[in-house]
MIBA-316748 format. One record per residue (C-alpha): residue number from 0; x, y, z. Coordinates in steps of 0.1 Angstrom, whole numbers, plus 5000, padded with zeros to 4 digits. Layout:
! residues N
<k: NUM, px: X, py: Y, pz: Z> $
...
This chain:
! residues 411
<k: 0, px: 4808, py: 3457, pz: 2084> $
<k: 1, px: 4774, py: 3474, pz: 2079> $
<k: 2, px: 4773, py: 3484, pz: 2116> $
<k: 3, px: 4808, py: 3499, pz: 2113> $
<k: 4, px: 4799, py: 3519, pz: 2081> $
<k: 5, px: 4767, py: 3532, pz: 2098> $
<k: 6, px: 4787, py: 3542, pz: 2128> $
<k: 7, px: 4811, py: 3562, pz: 2107> $
<k: 8, px: 4783, py: 3578, pz: 2087> $
<k: 9, px: 4767, py: 3588, pz: 2119> $
<k: 10, px: 4799, py: 3604, pz: 2132> $
<k: 11, px: 4803, py: 3623, pz: 2099> $
<k: 12, px: 4768, py: 3637, pz: 2100> $
<k: 13, px: 4772, py: 3646, pz: 2137> $
<k: 14, px: 4804, py: 3665, pz: 2127> $
<k: 15, px: 4786, py: 3682, pz: 2098> $
<k: 16, px: 4757, py: 3694, pz: 2121> $
<k: 17, px: 4782, py: 3706, pz: 2146> $
<k: 18, px: 4801, py: 3726, pz: 2120> $
<k: 19, px: 4769, py: 3742, pz: 2107> $
<k: 20, px: 4759, py: 3751, pz: 2143> $
<k: 21, px: 4794, py: 3766, pz: 2150> $
<k: 22, px: 4791, py: 3789, pz: 2120> $
<k: 23, px: 4755, py: 3799, pz: 2130> $
<k: 24, px: 4766, py: 3805, pz: 2166> $
<k: 25, px: 4790, py: 3831, pz: 2154> $
<k: 26, px: 4768, py: 3846, pz: 2127> $
<k: 27, px: 4734, py: 3844, pz: 2144> $
<k: 28, px: 4739, py: 3864, pz: 2175> $
<k: 29, px: 4718, py: 3894, pz: 2185> $
<k: 30, px: 4738, py: 3926, pz: 2191> $
<k: 31, px: 4728, py: 3957, pz: 2210> $
<k: 32, px: 4743, py: 3988, pz: 2226> $
<k: 33, px: 4729, py: 4013, pz: 2251> $
<k: 34, px: 4698, py: 3993, pz: 2254> $
<k: 35, px: 4682, py: 3970, pz: 2280> $
<k: 36, px: 4666, py: 3939, pz: 2266> $
<k: 37, px: 4640, py: 3918, pz: 2285> $
<k: 38, px: 4625, py: 3891, pz: 2263> $
<k: 39, px: 4609, py: 3910, pz: 2234> $
<k: 40, px: 4611, py: 3944, pz: 2251> $
<k: 41, px: 4638, py: 3968, pz: 2241> $
<k: 42, px: 4644, py: 3999, pz: 2263> $
<k: 43, px: 4668, py: 4028, pz: 2258> $
<k: 44, px: 4696, py: 4027, pz: 2284> $
<k: 45, px: 4719, py: 4056, pz: 2276> $
<k: 46, px: 4724, py: 4093, pz: 2285> $
<k: 47, px: 4705, py: 4107, pz: 2254> $
<k: 48, px: 4739, py: 4118, pz: 2239> $
<k: 49, px: 4745, py: 4082, pz: 2227> $
<k: 50, px: 4725, py: 4062, pz: 2202> $
<k: 51, px: 4710, py: 4029, pz: 2213> $
<k: 52, px: 4709, py: 4003, pz: 2186> $
<k: 53, px: 4698, py: 3967, pz: 2183> $
<k: 54, px: 4706, py: 3943, pz: 2154> $
<k: 55, px: 4689, py: 3910, pz: 2151> $
<k: 56, px: 4708, py: 3877, pz: 2149> $
<k: 57, px: 4693, py: 3866, pz: 2115> $
<k: 58, px: 4688, py: 3885, pz: 2083> $
<k: 59, px: 4655, py: 3886, pz: 2065> $
<k: 60, px: 4648, py: 3858, pz: 2040> $
<k: 61, px: 4621, py: 3845, pz: 2017> $
<k: 62, px: 4606, py: 3826, pz: 2047> $
<k: 63, px: 4612, py: 3854, pz: 2072> $
<k: 64, px: 4608, py: 3887, pz: 2053> $
<k: 65, px: 4590, py: 3910, pz: 2077> $
<k: 66, px: 4592, py: 3922, pz: 2113> $
<k: 67, px: 4574, py: 3947, pz: 2135> $
<k: 68, px: 4579, py: 3968, pz: 2166> $
<k: 69, px: 4552, py: 3982, pz: 2189> $
<k: 70, px: 4559, py: 4016, pz: 2205> $
<k: 71, px: 4554, py: 4012, pz: 2242> $
<k: 72, px: 4568, py: 4046, pz: 2251> $
<k: 73, px: 4581, py: 4074, pz: 2230> $
<k: 74, px: 4602, py: 4087, pz: 2259> $
<k: 75, px: 4615, py: 4123, pz: 2258> $
<k: 76, px: 4619, py: 4127, pz: 2220> $
<k: 77, px: 4605, py: 4096, pz: 2204> $
<k: 78, px: 4636, py: 4090, pz: 2183> $
<k: 79, px: 4629, py: 4054, pz: 2175> $
<k: 80, px: 4641, py: 4040, pz: 2142> $
<k: 81, px: 4630, py: 4008, pz: 2125> $
<k: 82, px: 4648, py: 3993, pz: 2095> $
<k: 83, px: 4674, py: 3971, pz: 2080> $
<k: 84, px: 4712, py: 3972, pz: 2083> $
<k: 85, px: 4742, py: 3950, pz: 2073> $
<k: 86, px: 4754, py: 3926, pz: 2100> $
<k: 87, px: 4785, py: 3947, pz: 2106> $
<k: 88, px: 4765, py: 3979, pz: 2113> $
<k: 89, px: 4781, py: 4002, pz: 2138> $
<k: 90, px: 4759, py: 4003, pz: 2169> $
<k: 91, px: 4769, py: 4039, pz: 2176> $
<k: 92, px: 4747, py: 4050, pz: 2147> $
<k: 93, px: 4710, py: 4050, pz: 2140> $
<k: 94, px: 4697, py: 4026, pz: 2114> $
<k: 95, px: 4695, py: 4044, pz: 2081> $
<k: 96, px: 4724, py: 4068, pz: 2088> $
<k: 97, px: 4752, py: 4046, pz: 2074> $
<k: 98, px: 4757, py: 4033, pz: 2039> $
<k: 99, px: 4738, py: 4000, pz: 2031> $
<k: 100, px: 4712, py: 4007, pz: 2058> $
<k: 101, px: 4677, py: 4020, pz: 2055> $
<k: 102, px: 4651, py: 4029, pz: 2082> $
<k: 103, px: 4619, py: 4048, pz: 2090> $
<k: 104, px: 4623, py: 4072, pz: 2119> $
<k: 105, px: 4592, py: 4076, pz: 2142> $
<k: 106, px: 4601, py: 4111, pz: 2155> $
<k: 107, px: 4599, py: 4129, pz: 2121> $
<k: 108, px: 4583, py: 4104, pz: 2098> $
<k: 109, px: 4613, py: 4105, pz: 2075> $
<k: 110, px: 4631, py: 4077, pz: 2056> $
<k: 111, px: 4668, py: 4075, pz: 2060> $
<k: 112, px: 4686, py: 4056, pz: 2033> $
<k: 113, px: 4723, py: 4055, pz: 2039> $
<k: 114, px: 4724, py: 4092, pz: 2050> $
<k: 115, px: 4719, py: 4114, pz: 2080> $
<k: 116, px: 4696, py: 4135, pz: 2059> $
<k: 117, px: 4661, py: 4120, pz: 2057> $
<k: 118, px: 4633, py: 4123, pz: 2031> $
<k: 119, px: 4597, py: 4129, pz: 2041> $
<k: 120, px: 4580, py: 4095, pz: 2039> $
<k: 121, px: 4551, py: 4091, pz: 2064> $
<k: 122, px: 4535, py: 4104, pz: 2095> $
<k: 123, px: 4551, py: 4106, pz: 2129> $
<k: 124, px: 4545, py: 4078, pz: 2153> $
<k: 125, px: 4532, py: 4078, pz: 2189> $
<k: 126, px: 4527, py: 4054, pz: 2217> $
<k: 127, px: 4508, py: 4023, pz: 2207> $
<k: 128, px: 4517, py: 4025, pz: 2170> $
<k: 129, px: 4531, py: 3994, pz: 2152> $
<k: 130, px: 4559, py: 4000, pz: 2128> $
<k: 131, px: 4568, py: 3972, pz: 2104> $
<k: 132, px: 4596, py: 3967, pz: 2078> $
<k: 133, px: 4600, py: 3940, pz: 2052> $
<k: 134, px: 4612, py: 3929, pz: 2018> $
<k: 135, px: 4589, py: 3921, pz: 1989> $
<k: 136, px: 4607, py: 3920, pz: 1955> $
<k: 137, px: 4642, py: 3909, pz: 1945> $
<k: 138, px: 4650, py: 3919, pz: 1910> $
<k: 139, px: 4675, py: 3904, pz: 1885> $
<k: 140, px: 4697, py: 3935, pz: 1887> $
<k: 141, px: 4704, py: 3931, pz: 1924> $
<k: 142, px: 4678, py: 3957, pz: 1936> $
<k: 143, px: 4655, py: 3947, pz: 1965> $
<k: 144, px: 4623, py: 3964, pz: 1974> $
<k: 145, px: 4621, py: 3974, pz: 2011> $
<k: 146, px: 4587, py: 3985, pz: 2024> $
<k: 147, px: 4575, py: 4000, pz: 2057> $
<k: 148, px: 4541, py: 3998, pz: 2075> $
<k: 149, px: 4523, py: 4016, pz: 2102> $
<k: 150, px: 4494, py: 4000, pz: 2121> $
<k: 151, px: 4489, py: 3974, pz: 2094> $
<k: 152, px: 4489, py: 3998, pz: 2064> $
<k: 153, px: 4518, py: 4001, pz: 2040> $
<k: 154, px: 4535, py: 4036, pz: 2042> $
<k: 155, px: 4557, py: 4032, pz: 2011> $
<k: 156, px: 4587, py: 4014, pz: 1997> $
<k: 157, px: 4622, py: 4020, pz: 1984> $
<k: 158, px: 4646, py: 4000, pz: 1962> $
<k: 159, px: 4681, py: 3995, pz: 1974> $
<k: 160, px: 4711, py: 3975, pz: 1960> $
<k: 161, px: 4714, py: 3946, pz: 1984> $
<k: 162, px: 4708, py: 3909, pz: 1989> $
<k: 163, px: 4682, py: 3897, pz: 2015> $
<k: 164, px: 4711, py: 3879, pz: 2032> $
<k: 165, px: 4727, py: 3912, pz: 2040> $
<k: 166, px: 4697, py: 3929, pz: 2056> $
<k: 167, px: 4692, py: 3924, pz: 2093> $
<k: 168, px: 4663, py: 3938, pz: 2113> $
<k: 169, px: 4674, py: 3968, pz: 2134> $
<k: 170, px: 4659, py: 3991, pz: 2160> $
<k: 171, px: 4674, py: 4025, pz: 2170> $
<k: 172, px: 4667, py: 4047, pz: 2200> $
<k: 173, px: 4681, py: 4080, pz: 2212> $
<k: 174, px: 4663, py: 4095, pz: 2242> $
<k: 175, px: 4654, py: 4085, pz: 2278> $
<k: 176, px: 4622, py: 4065, pz: 2283> $
<k: 177, px: 4619, py: 4050, pz: 2248> $
<k: 178, px: 4606, py: 4014, pz: 2248> $
<k: 179, px: 4593, py: 3990, pz: 2221> $
<k: 180, px: 4582, py: 3955, pz: 2218> $
<k: 181, px: 4600, py: 3936, pz: 2191> $
<k: 182, px: 4582, py: 3909, pz: 2170> $
<k: 183, px: 4607, py: 3892, pz: 2147> $
<k: 184, px: 4581, py: 3865, pz: 2139> $
<k: 185, px: 4555, py: 3889, pz: 2125> $
<k: 186, px: 4539, py: 3880, pz: 2092> $
<k: 187, px: 4529, py: 3904, pz: 2064> $
<k: 188, px: 4501, py: 3899, pz: 2039> $
<k: 189, px: 4510, py: 3894, pz: 2003> $
<k: 190, px: 4488, py: 3899, pz: 1972> $
<k: 191, px: 4477, py: 3869, pz: 1951> $
<k: 192, px: 4470, py: 3871, pz: 1914> $
<k: 193, px: 4435, py: 3885, pz: 1920> $
<k: 194, px: 4448, py: 3913, pz: 1941> $
<k: 195, px: 4434, py: 3897, pz: 1973> $
<k: 196, px: 4455, py: 3901, pz: 2005> $
<k: 197, px: 4466, py: 3867, pz: 2018> $
<k: 198, px: 4492, py: 3854, pz: 2043> $
<k: 199, px: 4519, py: 3829, pz: 2032> $
<k: 200, px: 4509, py: 3803, pz: 2058> $
<k: 201, px: 4531, py: 3774, pz: 2046> $
<k: 202, px: 4502, py: 3751, pz: 2054> $
<k: 203, px: 4510, py: 3731, pz: 2023> $
<k: 204, px: 4540, py: 3718, pz: 2042> $
<k: 205, px: 4518, py: 3700, pz: 2067> $
<k: 206, px: 4493, py: 3672, pz: 2060> $
<k: 207, px: 4477, py: 3676, pz: 2094> $
<k: 208, px: 4474, py: 3706, pz: 2118> $
<k: 209, px: 4453, py: 3698, pz: 2149> $
<k: 210, px: 4450, py: 3727, pz: 2174> $
<k: 211, px: 4480, py: 3742, pz: 2158> $
<k: 212, px: 4481, py: 3773, pz: 2135> $
<k: 213, px: 4508, py: 3777, pz: 2108> $
<k: 214, px: 4519, py: 3812, pz: 2099> $
<k: 215, px: 4549, py: 3810, pz: 2076> $
<k: 216, px: 4574, py: 3786, pz: 2093> $
<k: 217, px: 4559, py: 3795, pz: 2127> $
<k: 218, px: 4537, py: 3769, pz: 2144> $
<k: 219, px: 4515, py: 3782, pz: 2173> $
<k: 220, px: 4495, py: 3760, pz: 2197> $
<k: 221, px: 4458, py: 3770, pz: 2197> $
<k: 222, px: 4444, py: 3743, pz: 2219> $
<k: 223, px: 4429, py: 3745, pz: 2254> $
<k: 224, px: 4461, py: 3733, pz: 2272> $
<k: 225, px: 4441, py: 3721, pz: 2302> $
<k: 226, px: 4449, py: 3683, pz: 2302> $
<k: 227, px: 4467, py: 3655, pz: 2284> $
<k: 228, px: 4440, py: 3651, pz: 2259> $
<k: 229, px: 4445, py: 3687, pz: 2246> $
<k: 230, px: 4475, py: 3678, pz: 2224> $
<k: 231, px: 4481, py: 3699, pz: 2193> $
<k: 232, px: 4498, py: 3680, pz: 2165> $
<k: 233, px: 4515, py: 3690, pz: 2133> $
<k: 234, px: 4526, py: 3664, pz: 2108> $
<k: 235, px: 4545, py: 3671, pz: 2076> $
<k: 236, px: 4533, py: 3661, pz: 2042> $
<k: 237, px: 4563, py: 3640, pz: 2034> $
<k: 238, px: 4583, py: 3615, pz: 2053> $
<k: 239, px: 4620, py: 3618, pz: 2059> $
<k: 240, px: 4641, py: 3600, pz: 2032> $
<k: 241, px: 4677, py: 3596, pz: 2022> $
<k: 242, px: 4676, py: 3630, pz: 2004> $
<k: 243, px: 4659, py: 3650, pz: 2032> $
<k: 244, px: 4667, py: 3630, pz: 2063> $
<k: 245, px: 4667, py: 3657, pz: 2091> $
<k: 246, px: 4646, py: 3686, pz: 2103> $
<k: 247, px: 4647, py: 3711, pz: 2132> $
<k: 248, px: 4626, py: 3734, pz: 2153> $
<k: 249, px: 4635, py: 3765, pz: 2173> $
<k: 250, px: 4615, py: 3772, pz: 2205> $
<k: 251, px: 4604, py: 3808, pz: 2200> $
<k: 252, px: 4580, py: 3807, pz: 2230> $
<k: 253, px: 4580, py: 3780, pz: 2256> $
<k: 254, px: 4545, py: 3789, pz: 2267> $
<k: 255, px: 4533, py: 3779, pz: 2302> $
<k: 256, px: 4548, py: 3744, pz: 2305> $
<k: 257, px: 4570, py: 3739, pz: 2273> $
<k: 258, px: 4552, py: 3706, pz: 2266> $
<k: 259, px: 4568, py: 3706, pz: 2232> $
<k: 260, px: 4578, py: 3673, pz: 2215> $
<k: 261, px: 4598, py: 3668, pz: 2183> $
<k: 262, px: 4599, py: 3635, pz: 2166> $
<k: 263, px: 4588, py: 3611, pz: 2139> $
<k: 264, px: 4555, py: 3592, pz: 2135> $
<k: 265, px: 4537, py: 3570, pz: 2111> $
<k: 266, px: 4512, py: 3587, pz: 2087> $
<k: 267, px: 4480, py: 3576, pz: 2105> $
<k: 268, px: 4493, py: 3586, pz: 2140> $
<k: 269, px: 4465, py: 3598, pz: 2164> $
<k: 270, px: 4460, py: 3635, pz: 2162> $
<k: 271, px: 4454, py: 3639, pz: 2200> $
<k: 272, px: 4485, py: 3620, pz: 2212> $
<k: 273, px: 4519, py: 3635, pz: 2217> $
<k: 274, px: 4546, py: 3621, pz: 2194> $
<k: 275, px: 4563, py: 3592, pz: 2211> $
<k: 276, px: 4533, py: 3581, pz: 2232> $
<k: 277, px: 4518, py: 3556, pz: 2208> $
<k: 278, px: 4533, py: 3529, pz: 2186> $
<k: 279, px: 4549, py: 3539, pz: 2153> $
<k: 280, px: 4564, py: 3570, pz: 2168> $
<k: 281, px: 4595, py: 3583, pz: 2186> $
<k: 282, px: 4601, py: 3618, pz: 2201> $
<k: 283, px: 4623, py: 3639, pz: 2223> $
<k: 284, px: 4603, py: 3659, pz: 2248> $
<k: 285, px: 4615, py: 3694, pz: 2257> $
<k: 286, px: 4599, py: 3697, pz: 2291> $
<k: 287, px: 4617, py: 3667, pz: 2308> $
<k: 288, px: 4644, py: 3658, pz: 2283> $
<k: 289, px: 4630, py: 3623, pz: 2280> $
<k: 290, px: 4628, py: 3600, pz: 2249> $
<k: 291, px: 4593, py: 3585, pz: 2243> $
<k: 292, px: 4593, py: 3555, pz: 2220> $
<k: 293, px: 4558, py: 3540, pz: 2215> $
<k: 294, px: 4551, py: 3544, pz: 2252> $
<k: 295, px: 4536, py: 3569, pz: 2277> $
<k: 296, px: 4566, py: 3564, pz: 2299> $
<k: 297, px: 4598, py: 3581, pz: 2287> $
<k: 298, px: 4634, py: 3572, pz: 2292> $
<k: 299, px: 4660, py: 3597, pz: 2305> $
<k: 300, px: 4677, py: 3609, pz: 2273> $
<k: 301, px: 4690, py: 3644, pz: 2272> $
<k: 302, px: 4688, py: 3679, pz: 2287> $
<k: 303, px: 4656, py: 3698, pz: 2290> $
<k: 304, px: 4650, py: 3724, pz: 2263> $
<k: 305, px: 4639, py: 3760, pz: 2267> $
<k: 306, px: 4630, py: 3791, pz: 2247> $
<k: 307, px: 4657, py: 3798, pz: 2221> $
<k: 308, px: 4669, py: 3762, pz: 2220> $
<k: 309, px: 4670, py: 3744, pz: 2186> $
<k: 310, px: 4659, py: 3708, pz: 2186> $
<k: 311, px: 4666, py: 3685, pz: 2156> $
<k: 312, px: 4656, py: 3650, pz: 2145> $
<k: 313, px: 4669, py: 3628, pz: 2117> $
<k: 314, px: 4674, py: 3593, pz: 2103> $
<k: 315, px: 4706, py: 3576, pz: 2093> $
<k: 316, px: 4694, py: 3555, pz: 2064> $
<k: 317, px: 4714, py: 3524, pz: 2054> $
<k: 318, px: 4735, py: 3530, pz: 2023> $
<k: 319, px: 4715, py: 3503, pz: 2004> $
<k: 320, px: 4682, py: 3518, pz: 2015> $
<k: 321, px: 4655, py: 3522, pz: 1987> $
<k: 322, px: 4618, py: 3526, pz: 1987> $
<k: 323, px: 4605, py: 3496, pz: 1969> $
<k: 324, px: 4630, py: 3502, pz: 1941> $
<k: 325, px: 4614, py: 3537, pz: 1934> $
<k: 326, px: 4636, py: 3564, pz: 1920> $
<k: 327, px: 4616, py: 3595, pz: 1931> $
<k: 328, px: 4621, py: 3598, pz: 1968> $
<k: 329, px: 4598, py: 3628, pz: 1971> $
<k: 330, px: 4568, py: 3607, pz: 1960> $
<k: 331, px: 4572, py: 3582, pz: 1988> $
<k: 332, px: 4537, py: 3586, pz: 2002> $
<k: 333, px: 4520, py: 3552, pz: 2008> $
<k: 334, px: 4488, py: 3548, pz: 2028> $
<k: 335, px: 4488, py: 3527, pz: 2059> $
<k: 336, px: 4457, py: 3511, pz: 2074> $
<k: 337, px: 4452, py: 3520, pz: 2111> $
<k: 338, px: 4448, py: 3492, pz: 2136> $
<k: 339, px: 4427, py: 3504, pz: 2165> $
<k: 340, px: 4427, py: 3483, pz: 2197> $
<k: 341, px: 4425, py: 3487, pz: 2234> $
<k: 342, px: 4447, py: 3513, pz: 2252> $
<k: 343, px: 4473, py: 3498, pz: 2275> $
<k: 344, px: 4487, py: 3530, pz: 2289> $
<k: 345, px: 4461, py: 3549, pz: 2309> $
<k: 346, px: 4485, py: 3577, pz: 2320> $
<k: 347, px: 4486, py: 3593, pz: 2286> $
<k: 348, px: 4453, py: 3582, pz: 2270> $
<k: 349, px: 4417, py: 3578, pz: 2281> $
<k: 350, px: 4398, py: 3545, pz: 2282> $
<k: 351, px: 4379, py: 3551, pz: 2250> $
<k: 352, px: 4386, py: 3531, pz: 2219> $
<k: 353, px: 4422, py: 3537, pz: 2210> $
<k: 354, px: 4451, py: 3518, pz: 2196> $
<k: 355, px: 4474, py: 3495, pz: 2214> $
<k: 356, px: 4506, py: 3509, pz: 2228> $
<k: 357, px: 4538, py: 3494, pz: 2214> $
<k: 358, px: 4572, py: 3506, pz: 2204> $
<k: 359, px: 4574, py: 3495, pz: 2168> $
<k: 360, px: 4555, py: 3485, pz: 2137> $
<k: 361, px: 4571, py: 3459, pz: 2115> $
<k: 362, px: 4597, py: 3473, pz: 2091> $
<k: 363, px: 4633, py: 3478, pz: 2084> $
<k: 364, px: 4656, py: 3490, pz: 2112> $
<k: 365, px: 4669, py: 3525, pz: 2109> $
<k: 366, px: 4689, py: 3547, pz: 2133> $
<k: 367, px: 4670, py: 3578, pz: 2146> $
<k: 368, px: 4690, py: 3606, pz: 2162> $
<k: 369, px: 4682, py: 3638, pz: 2180> $
<k: 370, px: 4701, py: 3670, pz: 2184> $
<k: 371, px: 4700, py: 3701, pz: 2207> $
<k: 372, px: 4717, py: 3733, pz: 2196> $
<k: 373, px: 4738, py: 3714, pz: 2170> $
<k: 374, px: 4750, py: 3687, pz: 2194> $
<k: 375, px: 4738, py: 3651, pz: 2191> $
<k: 376, px: 4719, py: 3642, pz: 2222> $
<k: 377, px: 4715, py: 3605, pz: 2214> $
<k: 378, px: 4702, py: 3579, pz: 2190> $
<k: 379, px: 4679, py: 3549, pz: 2190> $
<k: 380, px: 4675, py: 3520, pz: 2165> $
<k: 381, px: 4638, py: 3516, pz: 2155> $
<k: 382, px: 4617, py: 3499, pz: 2129> $
<k: 383, px: 4606, py: 3521, pz: 2100> $
<k: 384, px: 4568, py: 3520, pz: 2095> $
<k: 385, px: 4556, py: 3509, pz: 2060> $
<k: 386, px: 4546, py: 3544, pz: 2051> $
<k: 387, px: 4578, py: 3559, pz: 2065> $
<k: 388, px: 4585, py: 3583, pz: 2094> $
<k: 389, px: 4569, py: 3617, pz: 2091> $
<k: 390, px: 4582, py: 3648, pz: 2109> $
<k: 391, px: 4557, py: 3653, pz: 2137> $
<k: 392, px: 4556, py: 3680, pz: 2164> $
<k: 393, px: 4534, py: 3681, pz: 2194> $
<k: 394, px: 4525, py: 3710, pz: 2218> $
<k: 395, px: 4502, py: 3710, pz: 2248> $
<k: 396, px: 4503, py: 3742, pz: 2268> $
<k: 397, px: 4491, py: 3778, pz: 2262> $
<k: 398, px: 4515, py: 3801, pz: 2244> $
<k: 399, px: 4538, py: 3776, pz: 2228> $
<k: 400, px: 4554, py: 3786, pz: 2195> $
<k: 401, px: 4581, py: 3770, pz: 2174> $
<k: 402, px: 4597, py: 3779, pz: 2141> $
<k: 403, px: 4603, py: 3748, pz: 2119> $
<k: 404, px: 4629, py: 3742, pz: 2092> $
<k: 405, px: 4620, py: 3710, pz: 2074> $
<k: 406, px: 4651, py: 3710, pz: 2052> $
<k: 407, px: 4679, py: 3728, pz: 2072> $
<k: 408, px: 4707, py: 3709, pz: 2056> $
<k: 409, px: 4696, py: 3714, pz: 2020> $
<k: 410, px: 4710, py: 3739, pz: 1996> $
């Protein structure tokens, strides 16, 4: 009976994830007109009588509240606009011209706030300049502060009546030859209580960051990327539990090889080993689509993953699951003693003193499942380590970047 209940719960969660992804697939879709897009490059592709406009798939939010463009070429007239618009913005009009949109225009240095008549705001921009736009303050009366930057310095700000969920990054162009590089993952400095400029790194979400840099929700590989010992590892502070049992990452840059692994590992997992390679871990690897479960040899599991794909991992906990009778799931944070021993797998580890390879540590059985773009790829029953399973991400080639949501199903 327990197996039947677990099966139906798994099907229900799979349906829920699919429904969420279906909504996001419709909502989160980049739109552009009279532009040519190649990766992060946007280039005007009209006859100069028509506006070119790009609107990003996702709105700004507390976690993603700033973006930038770098002007590669001002073209004939340099009529490049950077700002925020509603999702339904008419792509035939520059950002800032229509109601509920606001933008800084590079050709005249003016701010356009829901009108075709701009107000003098800053200096004109040229080739090589970086123009940024973000949100900083949301007031109780429904006003939000939108600010603009040029080359790392704030130009000014304006208050508009809007919600962050209604403000989508937008770029406009209106003359031949105009080209920009778009960075939707840019981070802006915020002031702390002492007036010092800091960056919201979200490093408090991670107990360990080895050869990985955290900037907001973005993780970036910083290792050498030369061999299998150059693994970068990020492990979350807290294990998955019945309340927060699933997490996701989006591959924002596949880097050279897309050696990106998403999975779960015990708390004392070796920092220089990809998730899934050693005991007490399981992971889905993007480069080959294989599942690694306590072994350096993976099993065929699902499709390969590429830039733009969203990978997910979760646990289907039994209904009667509890953590030693504890009530506060967020405080599940027990220490586990490591057990170093000789390496059995020489393919993915050197011959120095390491721990023994093996699929599981002793513990209660749980069902671990993986998703790709909202669809369940597969599942595997594994033993839960005494300390729990911690969200763990591995990267191993230059240029790899992922954006992580540790609680995508919450709220």
